[in-house]
C-alpha positions in Angstrom: -3.1 41.3 28.0 -1.2 39.1 30.6 -4.0 36.6 30.6 -3.9 36.2 26.8 -0.2 35.6 26.9 -0.5 33.1 29.7 -3.3 31.3 27.8 -1.2 31.1 24.6 1.7 29.7 26.6 -0.5 27.0 28.2 -1.9 26.0 24.8 1.6 25.8 23.3 2.8 23.6 26.1 -0.2 21.3 25.8 0.3 21.1 22.0 4.0 20.1 22.5 3.5 17.8 25.5 1.7 15.1 23.6 1.8 11.6 25.3 4.6 9.3 24.1 4.1 6.0 22.4 5.6 2.9 24.0 7.2 0.3 21.8 7.8 -3.3 22.9 9.8 -6.1 21.4 10.5 -9.8 21.8 11.5 -13.0 20.0 8.6 -15.3 19.0 8.7 -18.8 17.7 5.5 -20.4 16.3 6.1 -23.7 18.2 7.1 -22.2 21.6 5.1 -20.3 24.2 5.0 -16.6 23.6 7.2 -14.7 26.0 6.2 -11.3 27.4 7.2 -8.2 25.6 10.2 -6.1 26.8 10.3 -2.3 26.6 12.2 -1.2 23.5 11.7 2.6 23.1 9.4 5.5 23.6 8.3 7.7 20.7 7.9 11.3 21.8 5.4 13.3 19.7 5.7 17.0 19.4 3.7 19.6 17.5 0.0 19.7 16.7 -2.2 18.6 13.9 -2.8 15.2 12.3 0.9 14.6 11.6 3.1 15.6 14.6 6.9 15.2 14.7 8.4 12.0 16.3 11.6 11.4 18.2 12.7 8.0 19.3 14.1 7.5 22.8 15.6 3.9 23.1 15.3 2.1 26.4 18.5 1.7 28.4 18.4 -2.1 28.1 17.7 -2.0 24.3 21.3 -3.1 23.3 21.3 -5.9 25.9 17.9 -7.1 24.8 19.0 -7.4 21.1 22.1 -9.4 22.2 19.8 -11.7 24.2 17.4 -12.0 21.4 20.1 -12.9 18.9 21.4 -15.6 21.2 17.9 -16.9 21.8 17.1 -17.0 18.1 20.4 -18.7 17.1 19.6 -22.2 15.9 15.8 -21.6 15.9 14.3 -21.8 12.4 11.4 -19.5 11.6 12.0 -17.4 14.7 10.5 -13.9 14.5 11.6 -10.6 16.0 8.4 -8.8 16.9 7.8 -5.1 17.6 4.6 -4.0 19.2 2.9 -0.6 19.7 1.4 -0.6 23.2 -2.2 0.8 23.3 -2.5 3.3 26.2 -4.5 1.8 29.0 -4.7 -1.7 27.4 -2.7 -4.3 29.2 -3.8 -7.1 26.9 -0.8 -7.7 24.7 -2.9 -9.7 22.1 -4.7 -6.4 21.2 -1.5 -4.4 20.5 -0.5 -3.6 16.9 2.5 -5.8 16.0 4.9 -6.2 13.1 7.5 -9.0 12.7 10.6 -9.8 10.7 12.7 -13.0 10.6 15.1 -13.0 13.6 17.9 -14.3 11.4 18.2 -10.8 9.8 19.0 -9.1 13.1 22.8 -9.9 13.2 23.2 -8.5 9.6 20.9 -5.5 9.9 22.4 -2.0 9.9 19.2 0.1 9.9 15.5 -0.4 10.6 12.4 1.6 10.0 9.3 2.1 12.2 6.2 3.3 10.4 3.3 4.3 12.7 0.0 4.8 11.0 -2.3 7.5 12.3 -6.1 7.9 11.8 -7.7 11.1 10.7 -7.7 12.4 14.3 -3.9 11.8 14.7 -4.3 8.6 16.9 -1.9 5.7 16.2 -3.6 2.4 15.3 -1.1 0.3 13.3 2.6 -0.4 13.0 5.0 -1.6 10.3 8.6 -2.6 10.9 11.4 -3.3 8.4 15.1 -4.0 8.7 17.8 -3.5 6.0 19.6 -5.0 4.3 17.4 -8.0 3.5 17.8 -10.2 0.4 15.2 -9.8 -2.4 13.7 -13.2 -1.6 13.5 -12.5 2.1 15.3 -15.7 3.0 17.7 -16.1 5.9 21.4 -15.8 5.1 23.2 -19.1 4.8 24.9 -20.2 7.9 28.7 -20.6 7.6 30.8 -22.8 9.7 31.6 -21.1 12.9 35.3 -20.5 13.6 37.1 -19.0 16.5 37.6 -15.8 14.6 33.9 -15.4 13.7 32.0 -13.1 16.1 29.3 -14.6 18.2 26.1 -13.1 19.5 28.0 -11.3 22.3 30.0 -9.3 19.8 27.0 -8.1 17.7 26.3 -4.4 17.6 22.7 -3.2 18.1 21.0 -1.4 15.3 21.9 2.3 15.7 20.2 3.8 12.6 16.4 3.8 13.3 14.0 5.9 11.3 10.5 6.7 12.6 7.8 7.6 10.1 4.4 8.9 11.0 1.9 8.2 8.2 -1.4 10.0 8.0 -4.3 8.6 6.0 -4.6 9.5 2.4 -7.8 9.3 0.4 -7.9 8.4 -3.3 -9.6 10.8 -5.7 -13.3 10.4 -6.0 -14.5 8.7 -9.1 -16.3 10.9 -11.7 -19.9 9.5 -11.8 -21.9 9.7 -15.0 -25.2 11.6 -14.9 -28.1 9.2 -14.7 -30.4 9.1 -17.8 -33.7 10.8 -17.5 -36.8 8.7 -16.8 -40.4 9.0 -17.5 -43.2 9.2 -15.0 -43.5 5.4 -15.1 -39.8 5.1 -14.2 -38.7 3.9 -17.7 -35.7 5.6 -19.4 -36.5 8.2 -21.9 -35.8 6.9 -25.4 -33.8 9.4 -27.5 -35.6 10.6 -30.6 -34.9 8.5 -33.7 -32.4 10.1 -36.0 -33.9 11.3 -39.3 -32.6 10.0 -42.7 -31.1 12.3 -45.3 -34.4 12.6 -47.3 -36.4 13.3 -44.1 -34.0 16.1 -43.2 -33.6 17.8 -46.6 -36.7 16.9 -48.6 -37.9 20.5 -48.6 -34.7 21.8 -50.2 -34.7 19.0 -52.7 -38.3 19.7 -53.7 -37.6 23.5 -54.1 -34.6 22.6 -56.3 -36.6 20.3 -58.5 -39.4 22.9 -58.9 -36.9 25.6 -59.8 -35.3 23.3 -62.4 -38.8 22.5 -63.8 -40.0 26.0 -64.3 -36.7 27.5 -65.3 -36.9 29.0 -68.9 -35.2 26.9 -71.6 -32.0 28.4 -73.2 -32.5 29.8 -76.7 -31.7 27.4 -79.6 -28.8 28.2 -81.8 -29.5 28.9 -85.5 -28.4 25.9 -87.5 -25.9 26.3 -90.4 -25.3 30.0 -89.9 -25.7 32.5 -92.8 -25.9 31.2 -96.3 -23.0 32.2 -98.5 -23.8 34.1 -101.7 -23.1 32.3 -105.0 -20.0 33.3 -107.0 
């Protein structure tokens, strides 16, 4: 009995102590050399099954990194804020799953969403990253003239409202296939029988009706003029 209880506890601990996922981030510009990623947060997974629960633990330097990124992206057109999902045991950053947004949206963002896609075995393989609010056209906000009262990058607050979504694969319903037509021994489709005409279907009943009408007795003829009246 004690061994069974101990085994259940071990299995429960193993199910809850799933390895965490490491998230990286950086500022990337198409015309500049790509800098190395910095550690952003760790996603702790708990529970079992293909869709475990997720909890985000930000890195201690996350706020300082965002301020540094905002300062680095200031004045750079088309700069990207890139988030990467580190593959366990793979040090090649070019093989990591990444998602990017325009860095100009960082100073105005109040929330962001991380969507981690899982395969049918529950292993992560892709990442989507979004920040809000963003204009409908996705363009960078217009730059206003900087005044002494306008806050600079050092006064920007890091994004505090982060949502992590684990998305398992979903399969569309299977199409309803039509039953293949029957074929002959030669492999040709069986031709349906030709539909009969009205006379071909009901000629027997029509013939019986005509014969019955032919041999039916004629009705008795009425006496013409009726009885003769006696003379007065």
